[in-house]
C-alpha positions as a printed Julia matrix, in Angstrom:
303×3 Matrix{Float64}:
 46.59   94.59   95.93
 48.26   97.23   98.33
 48.77   96.24  102.2
 47.61   98.62  105.32
 50.97   99.48  105.82
 52.46  100.04  102.24
 49.0   102.27  101.62
 49.59  104.06  105.0
 53.35  105.08  104.15
 52.05  105.83  100.1
 49.64  108.17  101.56
 52.31  110.69  102.9
 52.38  113.92  101.12
 56.15  113.33  100.33
 55.21  109.89   97.93
 51.96  111.55   96.95
 53.84  114.5    95.04
 56.57  112.02   94.07
 54.1   109.85   92.21
 52.12  113.16   91.04
 55.32  114.33   89.01
 56.84  111.09   88.05
 59.86  111.81   89.79
 61.43  111.18   93.37
 63.64  112.64   95.78
 67.31  111.71   96.2
 68.06  111.37   99.37
 71.54  111.61  100.36
 72.71  114.05   97.41
 71.55  115.18   94.15
 73.27  116.52   91.08
 75.88  115.06   89.05
 79.29  113.4    89.91
 82.29  115.74   89.49
 84.93  114.17   86.41
 86.89  112.65   89.31
 84.39  110.6    91.48
 82.16  107.67   90.87
 78.81  107.58   91.08
 77.17  105.55   93.21
 73.49  104.95   93.52
 71.98  103.01   97.06
 68.14  102.01   97.51
 68.51  103.36  100.95
 70.65  105.9   102.9
 71.75  103.22  104.95
 73.48  101.91  101.95
 74.39  105.38  100.59
 75.96  106.35  104.0
 78.29  103.17  104.24
 79.34  103.45  100.48
 79.66  107.42  101.36
 82.3   106.19  104.36
 84.21  103.69  102.39
 84.43  106.24   99.13
 84.91  109.5   101.05
 85.24  112.62   98.56
 85.98  110.19   95.59
 82.0   109.2    95.2
 78.9   110.9    94.47
 76.18  109.1    96.34
 72.45  109.08   95.58
 70.22  107.39   98.03
 66.56  106.78   97.05
 65.0   106.38  100.19
 66.25  108.71  103.2
 62.54  109.93  104.22
 61.35  107.44  107.13
 57.82  108.11  105.75
 58.99  106.17  102.79
 58.53  102.21  102.66
 61.02  100.48  100.19
 58.59   98.1    99.32
 55.76  100.35   97.82
 58.61  103.1    96.89
 57.47  104.31   93.04
 60.64  105.43   91.52
 60.07  108.04   88.76
 62.13  109.45   85.58
 64.99  111.17   87.57
 65.53  107.86   89.52
 65.98  106.36   85.97
 68.32  108.52   84.6
 70.19  108.92   87.92
 70.8   104.79   87.58
 71.36  105.33   84.54
 74.29  106.97   84.79
 75.69  105.18   87.8
 79.08  102.85   88.23
 77.97  101.14   91.06
 74.54  100.16   92.48
 73.7    99.01   96.45
 70.54   97.35   96.99
 69.31   95.28   99.83
 67.6    92.33   97.63
 65.65   89.66   99.06
 62.44   91.67   98.22
 63.24   94.45  100.16
 63.69   96.95   97.34
 62.71   95.34   94.46
 62.22   98.65   92.47
 65.86   98.79   92.02
 65.77   95.91   89.75
 62.78   97.2    87.64
 64.92  100.48   87.53
 67.8    98.56   86.24
 66.15   96.84   83.57
 64.6    99.9    82.28
 67.78  102.02   82.66
 70.41   99.36   80.77
 72.64   99.93   83.25
 75.91   98.47   83.41
 76.74   99.47   86.51
 78.19   96.92   89.43
 75.24   95.82   91.19
 75.81   94.78   94.87
 72.86   92.85   96.38
 73.33   93.05  100.26
 71.27   90.0   101.01
 73.11   87.9    98.45
 76.48   89.03  100.01
 75.77   88.13  103.23
 75.38   84.46  102.26
 72.24   84.46  104.4
 69.19   81.96  103.26
 65.5    80.82  105.1
 65.6    78.3   107.35
 63.43   75.29  106.67
 59.64   76.51  107.09
 60.69   79.58  107.5
 60.91   83.01  105.23
 64.19   84.73  105.13
 64.81   88.22  107.58
 65.85   90.61  104.69
 66.79   93.22  107.19
 70.59   92.31  106.66
 72.01   96.17  107.72
 71.37   95.07  111.12
 73.64   91.73  110.86
 77.09   93.56  111.23
 79.1    90.8   110.13
 77.11   91.28  106.65
 77.85   94.93  106.61
 81.72   93.97  107.08
 81.08   91.57  103.89
 79.3    94.26  102.01
 82.09   96.94  102.91
 84.56   94.78  101.22
 82.49   94.06   98.06
 82.01   98.39   98.06
 85.61   98.99   98.21
 86.42   96.39   95.45
 83.81   97.8    93.04
 84.86  101.44   93.61
 88.41  100.21   92.75
 87.36   98.55   89.52
 85.67  101.98   88.86
 88.68  104.19   89.8
 92.06  101.75   90.0
 93.98  105.06   91.09
 92.24  105.55   94.27
 91.91  101.88   95.09
 94.05  101.98   97.9
 91.96  104.86   99.69
 89.02  102.83   99.3
 90.58   99.92  100.68
 91.85  101.7   103.84
 88.61  103.2   104.22
 86.79  100.01  104.32
 89.67   99.0   106.75
 88.69  101.69  109.01
 85.01  101.37  108.84
 85.32   97.61  109.35
 87.5    98.32  112.76
 84.52  100.74  113.73
 81.94   97.55  113.1
 84.21   95.27  115.27
 83.69   97.62  118.16
 80.2    97.48  117.82
 80.56   93.6   117.46
 82.22   93.93  120.9
 79.29   95.8   122.33
 76.77   93.37  121.54
 78.88   90.51  122.61
 78.99   92.44  125.97
 75.37   92.87  125.93
 75.17   88.87  125.31
 77.43   88.09  128.16
 75.64   90.45  130.88
 71.99   89.54  129.4
 72.11   86.23  127.44
 68.76   84.21  127.25
 66.74   87.77  128.12
 63.1    87.39  126.68
 62.0    90.53  124.61
 59.58   91.73  122.26
 59.45   92.86  118.76
 56.88   95.04  116.68
 58.48   93.49  113.82
 61.54   91.33  112.76
 63.57   94.38  111.51
 66.19   94.25  114.33
 66.02   90.58  114.51
 70.12   89.83  113.61
 71.16   92.49  116.1
 68.94   91.11  118.97
 70.79   87.49  118.21
 74.19   89.04  118.33
 73.19   90.25  121.71
 71.78   86.87  122.92
 68.29   88.19  123.43
 65.38   85.98  122.92
 62.41   87.24  121.15
 59.23   86.13  122.57
 56.54   87.5   120.24
 54.17   85.72  118.56
 55.03   84.8   115.28
 51.85   85.88  114.04
 51.75   89.36  115.63
 55.16   90.29  113.92
 54.57   88.73  110.57
 51.22   90.7   110.2
 52.65   93.95  110.99
 55.41   93.69  108.22
 53.1    92.64  106.09
 50.52   95.04  106.57
 47.57   93.1   107.43
 45.59   93.17  110.66
 47.03   90.95  113.52
 44.91   88.43  114.98
 42.98   89.28  118.04
 44.57   85.98  119.75
 47.88   87.18  118.65
 47.4    90.77  119.79
 46.22   89.23  123.32
 49.16   87.44  123.38
 51.41   89.92  122.79
 49.86   92.4   125.06
 49.99   89.85  127.71
 53.77   89.38  127.32
 53.95   93.06  128.66
 52.89   92.27  131.93
 54.37   90.52  134.89
 57.77   90.79  134.08
 57.68   88.52  131.09
 59.97   90.5   128.89
 62.92   93.0   129.5
 62.14   95.35  126.62
 60.09   95.84  123.61
 61.93   96.76  120.21
 59.8    98.75  118.31
 59.96   99.77  114.52
 59.15  103.58  115.01
 58.8   104.0   111.19
 55.93  101.74  110.62
 53.7   102.43  113.62
 49.89  101.68  113.39
 46.71  101.4   115.53
 47.97   97.87  116.92
 51.67   98.63  117.46
 50.9   101.82  119.23
 48.47   99.6   121.57
 51.35   97.52  121.83
 54.01  100.14  122.84
 51.06  101.61  125.16
 51.21   98.4   127.08
 54.74   98.27  127.73
 54.68  101.53  128.93
 51.96  101.15  131.17
 53.4    98.32  132.34
 56.87   99.63  133.19
 58.26   97.9   130.1
 61.44   99.93  128.31
 60.87  100.77  124.67
 63.58  100.47  122.52
 62.98  102.28  118.87
 64.71  101.35  115.73
 64.36  102.44  112.38
 64.67  101.08  108.51
 66.29  104.54  107.39
 69.24  106.45  109.11
 67.52  109.02  111.65
 68.6   112.56  110.6
 72.38  113.46  111.78
 73.78  110.32  112.04
 76.02  107.84  110.02
 75.75  104.12  110.18
 77.88  103.45  112.99
 76.4   106.03  114.96
 73.28  104.53  114.59
 74.08  100.96  115.57
 75.87  102.13  118.35
 73.05  104.24  119.76
 70.93  101.11  119.01
 73.02   98.97  120.86
 73.24  101.22  123.81
 69.6   101.37  123.97
 69.09   97.66  124.41
 72.23   97.66  127.06
 70.11  100.49  129.14
 66.69   98.7   128.62
 68.07   95.3   130.22
 69.86   97.21  132.56
């Protein structure tokens, strides 16, 4: 059974067109890799961009999902995706149940690619009695570990350019270190500040910034699963936005619906700053500028 959230996203014109044709658009780039390029496939343009920054002109990157209207949980891959995957030397997936379609495609394509699973590389595991927050691209140390693994996989596929990949990964990680410093500065200034969220998507970044999520778990879980929010959880969430109980609402702008829109309106009407986050790269941004902008937005909201 498809959840309300997934059904809403599947219903977009782009996804319906892809399903009807048995094809899906390839986000970051299309076409075959040049003879001196390593073919890389990523489940989303977040990982596609990281691979591009490390591989530079030595890689041809195809990202299956780059449209904010597409939900990885409900993405319907087609023949074109399978063909692209079959020719890839490196495949990057999020894992953790986020983009299971990649594993399905890999089996069908009989791929021999090096497969990098970001959740496994992160080392993150669920705490006792809790579900794993699989959105590890919001965890900067995990992204640094992934960068090293991407560099190593590219070097194995193209040994002659190993030095380039290593240098690019080092430069990328240096930028991540700068971002970690900015998150630490938010923590130093606002540690323990209360915030509300609509989904746990940015959870790791909020933790790094020392912020405390006060949203009822029943609310954020229901939104993430596409279920109806229990009335009490909705009332409690709306109540958080009154009386200066939270400093900001961190809002997943990519999966809005009537209940999250009600919460967003509640924040605005009570003067609570809204910090939007997404699950794919905004147009015209790379991973570093995207995360930098999110951290800056948090800093501004808390100040």
